[in-house]
N, C-alpha and C positions, 0 to 999 in steps of 0.2 A: 477813259471814256471809250466805248466801243465805236466803229466807224457811223457816219449819220448818212442815214439813206436819204430822208425825205425832211424838210424843213417848212414848218409854217410860221406866222408870224410870232407865237409863243412857243412853239413845241419844236422837239427834235422826234421824229418817228423811225425806229430802227428794228429790221427783223431780228429776230432770236435766233442764237446759234442753238444746234441741238443739244449741247450741254446747259444752256440757259433754260431750255425748255425741259429738259430733264428734271433740273431744279425747281422748276415751276410746277411741275406734275407731282414731286416729292412734298413740297411745302403746301400745296392746295389741301384744305380740308373739306370742302363743299363736293360731295361724291359726283355731281353733275359735271362741275367744272373740271374735276380731276380727271375723268374720263374724256372729257373734250379736248383737254389739254394732251392727254395721251393719245388721242386720234391725231392730232397736228402733229406731235412727234413722230409718229409712225407714218405719217402721210410724207413729212419733211425727209424722212429718211429713205423712204421707199420711191419718192420722186425729186430726187437731188436737183434734177435739171428745173424744176419747176417749183422749188422749195418755198419760194415767196408766197405761193399760193397755199401753203398750208402751214407754214410756221406763224406762230404769234409774232405781232411788232410792237414793242414797247412804244409807251408815249412817256416824255419827259419834258418837264418845263426846261427852257433856255436857261433860265439862272440856275438851275439844279438838275444838269444834264445826267447825272449818275444817280438818280432817284424817280424810278418810274412811278406814274401815277395812273395807270390803267393800259390796257393792251386792246388791239384789234386783229382779226385775222380775216382772212380769205378761207373759205371753206373748200378748198380744192381748186383744179384748172376750170376753164370755162365748159358750161354744158350747154350746149346750143347757142354759143356766145354771152352766156351769163355766169356770171360769179357771184356767189353770197357772201356776205360779209357779216361778222359778229363783233361785238364790241362791249367793253365795261370798264368804267371808270373808278377807281379805288375812293371809297367813302369820303375822306377830306376833301376830295378835290371835285365833288359833283356840284353840279349847279352853276359852273362858271365858263360853259361853253367849249372846253376843252375838247370834248369828246366830238362835238359839232364840227370844229376845227380840223381835228385829226380825221374824221370821216369824209370829210370834204377832200381833204387831200388825198387820202387813199382811193377815193374814187377817180380822181384826176388820174393819178398812176396808174389806176386798174384800166382805164380807157386808152391808156398810151401802150397797152399791152396789146400784142398781137392775138386776135380771135375774141377779143371781148366788145361786148356791143351794149350789154346792160350790165346793171348790178342790182341783187335785189337782197332783202334783209327779212327777218321776221323779229316780231316783239310780242310779248303777252299784252292784251287788251288794256289792262289796268296800268301798264308800266309807261306812265306820261312822259317821264324822261327820255326812255329809248323812242318813243313816237316823235318826240320834238326833234331829236337829232334827224330822225327820216325825214321830217317836213322840212 
């Protein structure tokens, strides 16, 4: 098991290494996500001192710490005090509140970082699950 960075009641949240991100890029079949993961990898490499704001973070249930169920990421360092977060849960684990739990902890972590005063996110209008996480 890789080092654990953040813990919630049910989850371990760990930043991906560059090698893990490379593997994620290679395995991803959806073009939009493949490009996004590639951008994360480039950002993590180019900004190693701030890589936690660029890399994807895995979510794993405490009872299965080596089996990721989704991930989230910040989209770079703060811009005018704001960081943006993006997230996704693997299909079999949706609807259980895991992402809400993870994003809450990620936002708490972000507010502990210097220069972060707000967190933003975007989601499609018809993506009810994504909107519920934001609520």
